[in-house]
Steps between C-alpha positions, in 0.01 A plus 500: 500500500614459136403261244750322288499314163734209502581246216623170643675272258462149648631301200862465612388371842215274399683323210714332756210388719294169460177550309279376785653749740514808268168663620606487874843622420375777273297641793793482723724672243248784464495556861880505521541742207230743637651491851843579346390775269276668765746446786244335720492166686383204300243432773342841426423423137143416410387357166147547376281193433464605120877527459548173686269304258629680194862385596392148556307467192703703246830640594642188674453304178579759232791663680409843389603824668249615758390861548364587840385795701650538854331730756692556819311607817641461856785267394265263331534455129190385321552364150224494241485432117586789281216591267586724204204726427612529126492129456162422666245357262216751441135382535379357170239729333254321273535655151223443244602296194532701189261301283216442762293786629448508882154503662525870568572570133201292395270686738614835349447378157137389577402843634 
């Protein structure tokens, strides 16, 4: 079945909630919004472990909009974190310093 990209703005809802209950209410709000937008039953919405820990640590405190991927199979909506391929940090490549020759350059000079 299709995959959907959904942006959930939790700020309006979570601002009115007590600080010590925001994480639990944020998860509940995500389930309600996803079930509403995908037209499934809230009991059939599954949240991944990575997204759950990310919401508890970051989004419940900072009240930022949350972008999620939703895949629907057999009336079960699975919600995962959206990862933008353009914004992923690339692996750090060690570049030699301009003033210092590398070990390989020294070997070539000695030959």
